[in-house]
C-alpha positions in Angstrom: -31.6 -13.1 0.8 -27.9 -11.7 1.3 -26.6 -8.1 0.0 -25.0 -9.7 -3.2 -28.5 -11.3 -4.3 -30.2 -8.0 -3.6 -27.4 -6.2 -5.7 -27.9 -7.6 -9.0 -28.8 -6.6 -12.6 -30.2 -3.1 -13.1 -31.0 -2.4 -9.7 -27.8 -3.4 -8.3 -25.9 -1.1 -10.7 -28.4 2.1 -9.5 -27.5 1.5 -6.0 -23.9 1.1 -6.7 -24.1 4.3 -8.7 -25.9 6.2 -5.9 -23.2 5.4 -3.6 -20.5 6.3 -6.0 -22.2 9.8 -6.4 -22.4 10.2 -2.8 -18.8 9.8 -2.5 -18.1 12.0 -5.5 -20.0 14.5 -3.8 -17.7 14.6 -0.5 -20.0 12.3 1.4 -18.4 9.4 3.3 -20.1 5.9 3.1 -21.7 4.2 6.2 -20.4 1.2 7.5 -23.5 -0.7 6.0 -23.0 0.5 2.3 -19.1 -0.4 2.6 -20.3 -3.9 3.5 -22.7 -4.1 0.8 -19.9 -2.9 -1.6 -17.3 -5.6 -0.5 -20.2 -8.4 -0.8 -20.9 -7.6 -4.5 -21.2 -10.6 -6.9 -22.9 -9.7 -9.8 -20.5 -8.9 -12.8 -22.6 -5.6 -13.8 -22.8 -4.1 -10.2 -19.0 -4.6 -9.7 -18.2 -2.9 -13.2 -20.2 0.0 -12.3 -18.4 0.1 -8.7 -15.0 0.2 -10.8 -16.7 3.1 -12.7 -17.4 5.0 -9.8 -14.1 4.2 -8.2 -12.3 5.5 -11.4 -14.0 8.7 -11.3 -13.2 9.3 -7.5 -9.7 8.6 -8.1 -9.5 10.8 -11.1 -11.3 13.7 -9.2 -9.1 13.3 -6.2 -5.6 12.6 -8.0 -6.0 13.7 -11.7 -4.4 11.7 -14.2 -1.1 11.6 -12.2 0.1 8.1 -10.8 2.1 7.9 -7.8 4.8 5.5 -8.6 7.2 3.9 -5.8 9.5 1.2 -5.4 11.5 -0.6 -2.6 14.8 -2.1 -1.8 15.4 -5.1 0.5 17.7 -3.2 3.1 18.1 -6.1 5.4 17.1 -9.4 4.2 15.7 -12.7 5.9 15.8 -14.1 9.5 13.1 -12.3 10.8 11.9 -13.8 14.3 8.1 -12.8 13.8 5.9 -15.5 12.5 3.9 -14.0 9.9 2.4 -16.8 7.9 2.6 -14.9 4.3 6.3 -13.8 4.6 9.1 -15.6 2.9 11.6 -13.7 5.4 10.3 -15.2 8.4 12.8 -17.4 10.5 9.9 -19.9 11.2 9.5 -20.6 7.3 12.1 -22.7 5.3 11.9 -20.8 2.0 14.5 -19.8 -0.4 14.4 -16.2 0.1 17.9 -14.4 0.2 19.5 -13.5 3.4 22.1 -10.5 4.2 22.6 -7.6 6.5 22.0 -3.7 6.2 22.9 -2.5 2.9 25.9 -0.1 2.4 25.8 3.5 0.9 26.7 2.4 -2.6 23.4 0.1 -2.6 21.5 3.0 -1.6 23.0 5.2 -4.4 22.3 2.4 -6.9 18.7 1.9 -5.9 18.0 5.6 -6.0 19.5 5.9 -9.3 17.5 3.2 -10.8 14.2 4.3 -9.2 14.9 8.0 -10.8 15.4 6.4 -14.0 12.2 4.8 -13.8 10.3 8.0 -13.0 9.7 7.0 -9.4 8.7 9.4 -6.8 9.6 7.5 -3.7 12.0 4.7 -2.7 11.7 2.7 0.7 14.2 1.2 2.6 12.5 -2.2 4.0 14.2 -4.2 6.6 13.2 -8.0 7.9 13.6 -7.2 11.6 10.8 -6.8 14.3 11.5 -3.6 15.3 13.7 -0.6 15.5 14.9 0.9 18.7 17.7 3.4 19.7 21.0 2.2 19.2 23.9 1.6 16.6 21.3 0.0 14.0 19.5 3.2 14.5 22.4 5.3 13.6 23.1 3.2 10.6 19.6 3.5 9.3 19.6 7.2 9.7 22.7 7.5 8.0 21.1 5.6 4.7 18.1 7.8 5.1 20.1 11.1 5.0 22.1 9.6 2.0 18.6 9.0 0.3 17.4 12.3 1.3 20.1 14.0 -0.6 19.5 12.2 -3.9 16.6 14.3 -4.9 14.1 14.0 -6.6 13.6 10.5 -5.3 11.7 10.7 -1.8 13.1 8.8 1.1 10.7 6.6 2.5 11.1 3.4 5.0 9.5 0.3 6.4 11.5 -0.8 9.2 9.2 -2.9 11.4 7.6 -1.8 14.6 8.4 1.5 16.4 7.7 1.3 20.4 9.8 4.5 21.2 8.5 7.9 19.8 12.2 9.1 19.8 12.8 6.6 17.2 10.3 7.9 14.9 11.4 11.4 15.6 15.2 10.6 14.8 14.2 9.3 11.3 12.4 12.5 10.4 15.3 14.5 11.7 17.5 12.3 9.2 15.2 13.2 6.4 12.6 10.5 6.1 9.5 11.7 4.5 7.0 8.7 5.1 6.8 5.6 7.4 5.1 2.2 5.9 3.8 -0.1 8.1 0.8 -2.4 7.1 -2.2 -3.5 9.2 -2.2 -6.5 7.0 -5.6 -7.7 7.5 -8.8 -6.9 9.8 -8.1 -6.9 13.6 -10.4 -10.0 14.0 -8.4 -12.2 11.4 -5.1 -10.9 12.5 -4.3 -13.7 15.0 -4.6 -16.1 12.2 -1.5 -14.8 10.3 0.8 -13.6 13.1 1.3 -14.6 16.8 4.5 -12.9 17.6 2.7 -9.3 17.8 -0.5 -7.8 17.8 -3.0 -5.7 15.9 -2.3 -2.9 18.4 1.4 -3.1 18.2 0.7 -2.0 14.6 -1.5 0.8 15.3 1.0 2.1 17.8 4.0 2.2 15.4 1.6 4.3 12.8 0.7 6.6 15.7 4.4 7.1 16.5 5.2 7.9 13.1 2.2 10.3 12.7 3.1 12.3 16.1 6.8 12.5 14.6 5.5 14.6 11.7 5.9 11.6 9.1 3.2 10.8 6.4 2.1 7.5 6.8 1.5 4.5 4.6 -0.5 1.6 5.7 -2.6 -1.3 3.8 -2.6 -5.0 3.5 -2.6 -8.1 1.9 -5.6 -9.3 0.0 -6.1 -13.3 -0.4 -4.6 -14.8 2.7 -8.1 -16.7 3.5 -10.0 -14.0 4.9 -13.6 -13.1 4.1 -15.0 -10.3 2.4 -16.3 -8.7 5.5 -12.5 -8.9 6.9 -11.4 -6.9 3.9 -14.2 -4.2 4.8 -12.9 -4.1 8.3 -9.4 -3.4 7.2 -10.7 -0.5 4.9 -12.6 0.6 7.8 -9.5 0.6 10.1 -7.5 2.3 7.4 -10.0 5.2 6.9 -9.9 5.8 10.6 -6.1 6.5 10.6 -6.2 9.3 8.2 -3.6 7.9 5.9 -1.7 9.3 3.2 -1.0 6.5 1.2 -2.8 2.9 1.0 -0.9 0.0 -0.6 -2.9 -3.1 -1.6 -0.8 -6.2 -2.0 -2.4 -9.7 -3.3 -0.9 -12.8 -1.9 1.6 -14.4 -4.2 1.9 -17.6 -2.2 5.6 -18.5 -1.5 6.7 -22.3 -1.1 7.7 -22.9 2.3 5.0 -20.5 3.9 2.1 -21.7 5.5 0.0 -20.0 2.8 1.7 -21.6 0.1 -1.1 -23.5 -1.1 -3.8 -21.0 -1.0 -5.6 -20.6 -4.3 -5.4 -17.0 -6.4 -8.1 -14.7 -6.2 -10.1 -14.1 -9.4 -9.3 -11.0 -11.2 -12.9 -9.8 -11.0 -12.6 -10.0 -7.2 -9.4 -8.3 -7.1 -10.9 -5.3 -9.4 -13.9 -5.3 -6.9 -11.5 -4.9 -3.9 -9.6 -2.2 -5.7 -12.9 -0.3 -6.3 -14.5 -0.8 -2.9 -11.2 0.4 -1.2 -11.4 3.6 -3.3 -14.9 4.3 -2.5 -14.3 3.7 1.3 -11.1 5.6 1.2 -11.4 8.3 -1.8 -8.4 10.5 -0.4 -5.5 8.7 0.2 -3.0 7.4 -2.8 -4.4 3.8 -3.5 -1.0 2.0 -4.6 -1.2 -1.5 -6.0 1.7 -3.5 -5.2 2.8 -7.3 -5.0 0.9 -9.9 -6.5 -0.8 -7.8 -9.3 1.1 -9.5 -12.1 0.2 -13.2 -10.8 -3.6 -12.4 -10.3 -4.4 -9.9 -12.9 -2.3 -11.0 -15.7 -3.4 -9.2 -19.0 -5.9 -7.3 -17.1 -3.5 -5.1 -14.9 -4.4 -1.9 -16.9 -8.1 -2.3 -15.4 -6.6 -1.6 -11.8 -6.7 2.0 -12.9 -10.2 2.0 -14.4 -11.1 0.7 -10.7 -9.7 3.5 -8.7 -6.2 2.8 -8.2 -3.8 6.0 -8.3 -0.6 4.5 -7.5 1.7 1.7 -8.5 4.7 -0.3 -7.1 7.4 -0.8 -9.9 10.4 -2.8 -9.9 10.8 -5.9 -8.2 9.5 -6.9 -4.6 11.3 -8.0 -1.5 11.5 -11.8 -2.5 9.6 -12.0 -5.9 9.9 -10.5 -9.4 8.0 -7.9 -10.9 7.5 -7.0 -14.9 9.9 -4.8 -16.2 9.3 -1.1 -15.1 9.3 -0.1 -18.9 6.2 -2.0 -19.4 4.4 -0.4 -16.4 5.5 3.1 -17.8 4.1 2.0 -21.2 1.1 0.7 -19.6 0.3 4.1 -18.0 1.2 6.1 -21.4 -1.2 3.8 -23.1 -4.0 4.8 -20.6 -3.3 8.6 -20.9 -1.8 8.8 -17.6 1.6 9.9 -16.2 4.0 9.6 -13.3 3.5 11.8 -10.6 6.8 13.5 -9.6 7.0 16.1 -6.5 8.9 19.0 -7.7 11.4 18.3 -4.8 11.3 16.1 -1.7 8.9 17.6 0.9 10.2 18.6 4.1 8.5 16.6 6.9 5.8 18.4 8.7 6.6 19.8 12.4 5.7 17.0 14.9 2.1 16.2 15.6 0.9 18.1 12.4 -0.8 16.1 9.7 1.4 16.6 6.5 -1.3 16.0 4.2 -1.2 14.9 0.4 1.1 16.6 -1.7 -0.6 19.8 -3.4 -1.2 18.2 -6.6 -3.0 15.5 -5.3 -5.8 17.5 -4.4 -6.3 19.2 -8.0 -9.0 18.0 -10.2 -8.1 16.3 -13.4 -7.2 18.5 -16.2 
């Protein structure tokens, strides 16, 4: 008999509740407990996991929701072969292509983000890595421009970092947080990318942390991985001591090798959110790409499963619902955007900057 069969009905709900209380009391889950959560099938037990995911999120983060947006700072033509990505040069897609954005585009993106009550704006570039040289000089100039436009916090997702000095220069320019997803479990990673490794991604996050940047890393759910792979990803993220964890849900793009993958059922997505929250009680858990496609009219339930953050505005190559609808959804749920009073200075090199002070307050 597998875990999902044992965890059914009233007994299953009681066992999930025991796990929820354990996390709420500050006791981390064991690897075995995490595996059992990700394996849940019974709808009642999944609903119980959502209840406890929400309680943990409200205790750790209150009713303030972290909103972030991205701008496609350099689009298309990436030489990496990530099978999910519309911007890979290996795939024939209709994704846009353009060079690195100029100052006016940064200002416009920052103004739009601020108008949407967004806390952080990330510059995202479709290239394999960032190195010392003229490109880094230009990137640092854009980061400095963004940092000057408070209260929008400057974040970035600029590929792999192999040289610690690159991360240090980004911090010196005013970058607050570096985003680099693990994407999936170590075991499944070779199935989605062959041009770099899981360890390349870990090294990038290590360099960012050592430079004093906050780090943001998560993954994409629904790429054909097993539930055990999802658990492995959550466990790997827990070991990194992250500040923010974005969860994306694959929106299959025509022209990519994953174009034909079926969508995940909404209940499976809500279980995934709850399980990630219970494994990772402290970081901001941000729901990003694919939510409108997969959750549809059930989007509000992501906050009732443990989410504490939301990406608003369009994604890199696909559209999102209007930001106004997201803000209305938060208002309807009695939630509100979390805005830092000012852009926080990065922590000294080697020091964990930790979450904003507001994040540790219990709910009002």
